[in-house]
N, C-alpha and C positions, 0 to 999 in steps of 0.2 A: 504494500500500500504506500502511496506517495504522501508525504507529509506536506501539507499546504496550509497557508493562512487565508486562502480564498474563502470569502463568505458568499453563499449563493441562496437564492430562493427561486423555485420554478413554480409559476402560477399556472394552474391548469383550468381550462374552461371548455365547455362543449358547444354551446349554441349562441355565439355572439349575434346581437340584433342591432339594427339601425333604429333604435327607439330612444326616447328621452331618458336621461339618467333617473334612477329611482332614489339614489343616495343610500340605498340599503343593499349590502352585499353579504350573503351568507357564506360561511367557510366550512368545509368538511374535509375529512381525510378518508371518506368512504364509510364512516361509521354512522352517519346520519343522512337522511334523505333530503336532498335539496332540488329545486327546479334548475335545470341547466340553462334555460333562457336567461340571458343577461345582456344589458346594453353595453355597447362598446365604450361609452363614456364611463360607466361604472367599472369596467375592466381597467381602463386607463387610470382612474382615480385610485383604485386599489393598488395598482402596480407602483404608482408614484409614491403612495403612502409607505410602501415597503422600503423606500430609501432610508427612512428614519426609524421604522418599526423593526425591532429585533425579534419579534415573536416567532416569525417563520424562517429564521436563518437555518440553513441546511435542511429545509423541509419542502414539501411539494403540496401546498394546499389546493383544493378544488374550490372554485368560486361559482356561485350561481345566485338565483333570486329566491 
């Protein structure tokens, strides 16, 4: 295994839509049911927030509505 100080987060989503942002993003790791439809604006907002949010470092959250 390679030793690295790289911090990463992979944001997974299934059905991006060209709709108005809801401002509400649900996060799962497969343990709870969420709707896969999500606006592209909500995806972008979530991803930008991850620059400062350390909660999902080295993890792969699934986002939806």
